[in-house]
C-alpha positions in Angstrom: -0.6 -12.8 20.0 -3.5 -12.4 22.4 -6.2 -15.0 22.9 -9.5 -14.2 21.1 -12.0 -12.7 23.4 -15.3 -14.4 24.0 -17.4 -11.9 22.2 -15.5 -12.5 19.0 -15.7 -16.2 19.4 -19.4 -16.1 19.9 -20.0 -13.8 17.0 -18.1 -16.1 14.6 -20.0 -19.2 15.8 -23.2 -17.3 14.7 -21.7 -16.1 11.5 -20.5 -19.4 10.3 -23.9 -21.0 11.0 -25.7 -18.5 8.6 -26.9 -20.1 5.4 -26.0 -17.1 3.3 -22.4 -17.0 4.7 -21.9 -20.7 3.9 -23.2 -20.1 0.4 -21.0 -17.0 0.0 -17.9 -19.0 0.9 -18.9 -21.7 -1.5 -19.6 -19.1 -4.2 -16.1 -17.6 -3.8 -14.5 -21.0 -4.2 -16.7 -22.0 -7.2 -15.9 -18.7 -9.0 -12.2 -18.6 -8.3 -11.4 -19.1 -12.1 -13.6 -16.0 -12.8 -11.6 -14.1 -10.2 -8.4 -15.1 -11.9 -9.6 -14.1 -15.4 -10.7 -10.7 -13.9 -7.2 -10.3 -12.4 -5.7 -10.9 -15.8 -8.0 -8.4 -17.5 -7.2 -5.7 -14.9 -3.4 -6.4 -15.1 -3.4 -5.8 -18.8 -4.8 -2.3 -18.4 -1.7 -0.1 -17.7 -1.9 2.0 -14.6 1.5 3.6 -13.8 1.5 5.8 -10.6 0.0 9.2 -11.6 -1.6 7.7 -14.7 -4.3 5.4 -13.3 -7.2 6.9 -15.3 -7.9 4.1 -17.7 -8.0 1.4 -15.1 -9.9 3.7 -12.9 -12.6 4.1 -15.6 -12.8 0.3 -15.9 -13.4 0.1 -12.1 -15.9 2.9 -12.1 -18.0 1.0 -14.7 -17.6 -2.3 -12.7 -18.8 -0.6 -9.5 -21.9 0.7 -11.4 -22.5 -2.7 -13.0 -22.3 -4.4 -9.6 -25.0 -2.1 -8.2 -23.0 0.0 -5.8 -24.4 3.4 -4.9 -22.9 6.9 -5.2 -20.2 5.7 -7.5 -17.7 8.4 -8.4 -14.1 9.4 -9.1 -13.1 11.7 -6.3 -10.8 14.8 -6.5 -7.5 12.8 -6.4 -8.7 10.0 -8.7 -9.9 7.3 -6.3 -12.9 5.3 -7.5 -15.5 5.0 -4.7 -18.7 3.1 -4.4 -21.1 2.6 -1.4 -22.9 -0.4 -0.2 -25.2 0.9 2.5 -26.0 -1.0 5.7 -29.4 -1.5 7.2 -28.9 0.5 10.4 -26.7 3.0 12.2 -23.5 1.0 12.2 -19.9 1.8 11.5 -18.5 2.7 8.1 -15.8 0.3 6.9 -13.5 1.0 3.9 -12.5 -2.0 1.8 -9.8 -1.1 -0.7 -7.1 -2.1 -3.2 -4.8 0.2 -5.2 -5.0 0.9 -8.9 -1.4 1.8 -9.6 1.7 -0.2 -10.4 5.3 0.6 -10.1 5.9 0.1 -13.9 6.4 3.2 -16.0 4.4 4.2 -19.1 5.3 2.1 -22.1 6.0 -1.1 -20.1 4.8 -4.1 -22.1 2.2 -5.9 -20.0 1.1 -9.2 -21.5 0.0 -12.0 -19.3 1.4 -15.5 -19.9 0.9 -18.8 -18.2 3.4 -21.5 -17.4 3.4 -24.5 -15.0 0.3 -23.3 -13.2 1.6 -19.8 -12.6 0.5 -16.6 -14.3 3.3 -14.1 -15.3 3.0 -10.3 -15.9 4.2 -7.1 -14.3 1.6 -6.2 -11.7 -0.2 -9.5 -11.8 0.0 -9.7 -8.0 0.6 -6.2 -6.8 -2.1 -5.2 -6.9 -3.9 -7.1 -9.6 -4.8 -9.7 -7.0 -6.1 -7.1 -4.6 -8.3 -5.4 -7.2 -9.8 -8.7 -8.5 -10.5 -9.8 -4.9 -12.3 -6.5 -4.3 -14.6 -7.0 -7.2 -15.3 -10.7 -6.2 -16.2 -9.5 -2.7 -18.7 -7.0 -4.0 -20.2 -9.5 -6.5 -20.5 -12.2 -3.7 -22.3 -9.8 -1.4 -24.7 -8.7 -4.1 -25.4 -12.2 -5.3 -26.1 -13.5 -1.8 -27.9 -10.3 -0.8 -26.0 -9.9 2.4 -27.6 -7.3 4.8 -24.9 -5.7 6.8 -25.6 -3.3 9.7 -22.7 -1.0 8.9 -22.0 0.8 5.6 -19.3 -0.6 3.3 -17.3 1.9 1.2 -15.4 0.1 -1.6 -12.4 2.1 -2.9 -9.8 1.6 -5.6 -7.1 4.0 -4.6 -4.5 5.9 -6.6 -0.9 6.7 -5.8 -0.1 3.8 -3.4 3.3 3.0 -5.0 6.6 4.8 -4.8 6.4 8.6 -5.2 2.6 8.3 -5.4 3.2 8.7 -1.6 -0.2 7.2 -0.7 -1.9 10.3 -2.2 -5.2 8.4 -2.8 -5.7 7.2 0.7 -4.5 10.5 2.1 -7.0 12.3 0.0 -9.8 9.9 1.1 -9.2 10.6 4.8 -8.7 14.4 4.2 -12.2 14.5 2.6 -14.1 12.1 4.9 -14.6 12.3 8.6 -17.1 9.4 8.9 -14.8 6.4 8.4 -14.5 4.0 11.3 -12.3 1.2 9.9 -10.1 0.3 6.9 -9.0 -2.8 5.1 -6.4 -2.8 2.4 -6.1 -5.8 0.1 -2.6 -6.7 -1.1 -1.2 -9.9 -2.6 -0.4 -12.7 -0.2 -1.6 -15.5 2.0 -4.8 -15.2 4.0 -2.8 -16.2 7.1 -0.9 -12.9 7.0 -2.2 -9.9 8.9 -0.4 -6.6 8.8 -1.5 -4.2 11.5 1.6 -2.0 12.0 2.8 0.8 9.7 6.4 1.6 8.6 6.8 5.3 8.1 9.1 6.8 5.4 10.5 10.1 4.3 11.8 10.4 0.7 14.0 13.2 -0.7 15.1 14.3 -4.1 18.5 15.9 -3.6 20.1 17.9 -6.4 23.7 19.3 -6.3 24.4 22.2 -8.7 27.6 23.9 -9.9 29.1 25.8 -12.8 30.6 22.8 -14.5 33.4 22.9 -17.0 35.9 20.9 -19.1 37.5 18.0 -17.2 41.0 19.1 -18.2 40.8 22.8 -18.9 38.7 23.6 -15.9 40.2 21.1 -13.5 39.8 22.4 -9.9 36.2 23.4 -10.4 34.0 21.7 -7.8 31.8 18.9 -9.3 28.2 18.3 -8.6 28.8 14.5 -9.0 31.8 14.6 -6.6 29.7 16.4 -4.0 26.9 13.8 -4.4 29.6 11.1 -4.0 30.8 12.6 -0.8 27.2 12.6 0.5 26.7 9.0 -0.5 29.8 8.0 1.4 28.8 9.9 4.6 25.3 8.5 4.5 26.5 4.9 4.0 28.5 5.1 7.2 25.6 6.2 9.4 24.6 3.8 12.2 20.9 2.9 12.7 19.2 1.0 15.5 18.1 -2.6 14.9 15.0 -2.0 17.0 12.9 -0.1 16.1 14.0 -1.2 12.6 15.3 1.9 10.8 16.7 2.0 7.3 18.0 4.2 4.6 18.6 3.7 0.9 19.8 5.8 -2.1 17.8 4.2 -4.8 18.5 6.3 -7.9 21.3 8.6 -9.1 21.5 10.7 -12.2 23.5 13.6 -13.6 26.5 14.7 -15.6 26.9 15.3 -19.3 29.9 13.3 -20.6 33.1 11.6 -19.4 35.1 14.8 -20.0 32.8 17.3 -18.4 32.8 18.4 -14.8 29.2 17.9 -13.8 27.0 20.9 -13.4 24.2 18.9 -11.8 23.6 15.6 -10.1 20.6 14.2 -8.4 19.7 11.3 -6.1 16.6 10.0 -4.4 16.8 8.8 -0.8 14.4 6.6 1.0 14.4 6.7 4.9 12.2 4.3 6.9 11.4 3.4 10.5 8.6 1.7 12.4 8.8 4.4 15.1 8.3 8.2 14.3 11.1 9.4 16.6 13.7 7.1 15.1 12.6 8.2 11.7 13.2 11.8 12.6 16.6 11.1 14.1 18.1 9.3 11.1 16.5 11.9 8.8 18.2 14.7 10.7 21.6 12.9 10.4 21.1 12.4 6.6 20.2 16.1 6.1 23.3 17.1 8.0 25.4 14.8 5.8 23.9 16.2 2.6 24.9 19.8 3.6 28.3 18.6 4.9 29.1 17.3 1.4 28.5 20.8 -0.1 31.1 22.2 2.3 33.6 19.4 1.7 33.5 19.6 -2.1 33.8 23.4 -2.1 36.5 23.4 0.6 38.5 20.8 -1.4 39.0 23.2 -4.3 38.7 26.5 -2.4 35.8 27.7 -4.5 32.2 28.4 -3.3 30.5 26.8 -6.4 28.3 23.9 -5.3 24.8 24.5 -4.1 22.2 22.0 -3.0 18.4 21.7 -3.4 16.6 19.3 -1.1 13.0 18.4 -1.9 10.7 16.3 0.2 8.9 14.0 -2.3 7.5 11.4 0.1 6.0 11.4 3.6 4.4 8.1 4.7 3.3 8.2 8.4 4.3 5.5 10.8 1.9 4.1 13.3 0.8 1.2 15.5 -2.1 -0.4 17.3 -2.4 -3.1 19.9 -2.5 -6.7 18.7 -5.6 -7.2 20.8 -7.5 -4.4 19.0 -10.9 -5.5 17.6 -9.9 -5.2 13.9 -6.8 -7.4 14.5 -8.7 -10.0 16.6 -11.5 -10.2 14.0 -9.0 -10.7 11.2 -7.4 -13.5 13.3 -10.8 -15.1 13.9 -11.6 -15.0 10.2 -8.3 -16.7 9.3 -9.0 -19.5 11.8 -12.5 -19.9 10.5 -11.2 -20.9 7.0 -8.8 -23.4 8.5 -5.6 -21.4 8.1 -2.9 -20.6 10.7 -3.0 -16.8 11.5 0.2 -14.8 11.6 0.8 -11.2 12.7 3.4 -9.8 10.4 5.8 -7.0 11.2 5.3 -3.4 10.0 5.5 -2.5 6.3 4.2 0.4 4.2 0.7 0.1 2.7 -2.4 2.3 2.3 -3.2 1.3 5.9 -0.4 3.6 7.1 -2.7 6.6 6.9 -5.7 5.4 9.0 -3.4 3.7 11.5 -1.5 7.0 12.0 -4.8 8.8 12.5 -5.9 6.3 15.2 -8.5 4.6 12.9 -8.5 0.8 13.1 -6.9 -0.7 9.9 -5.4 -3.9 8.6 -3.8 -5.1 5.4 -4.9 -8.5 4.4 -3.7 -11.0 1.7 -6.0 -11.6 -1.3 -4.9 -15.2 -1.6 -2.5 -17.3 -3.7 1.3 -17.3 -3.8 3.4 -14.7 -5.6 6.9 -13.6 -6.3 9.1 -11.2 -8.4 7.0 -8.2 -7.2 8.1 -4.9 -8.8 10.0 -6.8 -11.5 9.1 -7.7 -15.1 9.2 -11.3 -14.0 6.4 -10.9 -11.4 4.2 -14.1 -11.0 1.1 -15.3 -9.3 0.2 -18.9 -8.3 -3.6 -19.2 -8.0 -3.6 -22.5 -6.0 -6.2 -22.1 -3.3 -6.3 -18.4 -3.9 -10.0 -18.3 -3.0 -9.1 -18.6 0.7 -7.9 -15.0 0.7 -11.2 -13.7 -0.5 -13.1 -15.9 1.9 -11.0 -14.6 4.8 -11.7 -11.0 3.9 -15.4 -11.6 3.5 -15.6 -13.0 7.0 -13.5 -10.1 8.4 -15.9 -7.6 6.7 -19.0 -9.4 8.1 -17.6 -9.6 11.6 -16.7 -5.9 11.6 -19.9 -4.4 10.3 -22.3 -7.1 11.5 -25.1 -9.0 9.8 -28.6 -7.7 10.2 -30.7 -9.7 12.7 -27.7 -12.0 13.4 -24.6 -10.3 14.8 -23.9 -6.8 15.9 -20.9 -4.9 14.5 -17.7 -5.7 16.3 -16.2 -2.5 14.9 -17.2 0.6 17.0 -18.3 3.9 15.5 -15.7 6.5 16.3 -17.0 9.3 18.4 -16.2 12.6 16.8 -18.1 15.0 19.1 
């Protein structure tokens, strides 16, 4: 971790001495119970990936209520609102994602026990969404005058097979974005600045099928899939850069006494480095096709066919740990009295801007959490206000405060 440069140190000495900043930090702490209640309200609005409309409508109304400008739902479903700056500064996106991993029909009822709050999605990304609204409310109440523009976005499709479609759509449609912050659950100490890439495939084996006794000797779609699983399981991957594979879901077949006509699996392949991702992907694709040959050859019949569909493509990327957006995030963490920590790469909405060369970080909205992506997910709000405070300071450092500090985030030249 690089030492903070003097420009950032000087900027934060000025920022922390501003009366409005002091009041803003106090306001966030004073209203932390309101933030938690908002978090609970948001969590109880179902928002499965691909079905975020109801929660999105709630957010659109909140953006309007809080006085953001140009509030809209974009073509992919993101909810967007603008808080203009006072001068020709950079445009910074501050975002959290609307969707959860839980399917339609999942019962979502918040409960409290021993100081913790329990519900599917209460942390991921209920905390991020609530933090986003508190940040807007704080900036409006204290009438902060930033130099750069702030584009607040509640994205769709961050989870699973949503494949980051919201943030992908945002950057496809906009060429004026200079920086990006994604808010996820977690400690204000943690700063994510590297992006794990992934490729996901839905693979379907198909055959003629038949009776398990009468048609014995007919190649089976399930047996072919099993051969593929065995081949993939034996593949070797490097420890560095970290590269992984997983078969997360399998389905198919009709009954115990039926040779399967069809079987399907979904494969997740990840790496922190694009070339390593492509290498393991190539080996997996080879194994998938080898399984077709092996099953047909075993019975001497050309019956099994394969359909391979790419269903997920999350780009990998990196940026230096002494880049401005990383250093500003570190300075903000120190400013609230927390020990900063640069985490290893994971997959978040920040993947897309990082892969495009646009400065981006994923920051924690505060509090402790566990059981993410399970029905037992929980959130502990103890000192959760620290996350929102850290993000506020990061925002102000990046876009600048009128007549006090210049933006530390540069506008990207696109000429």
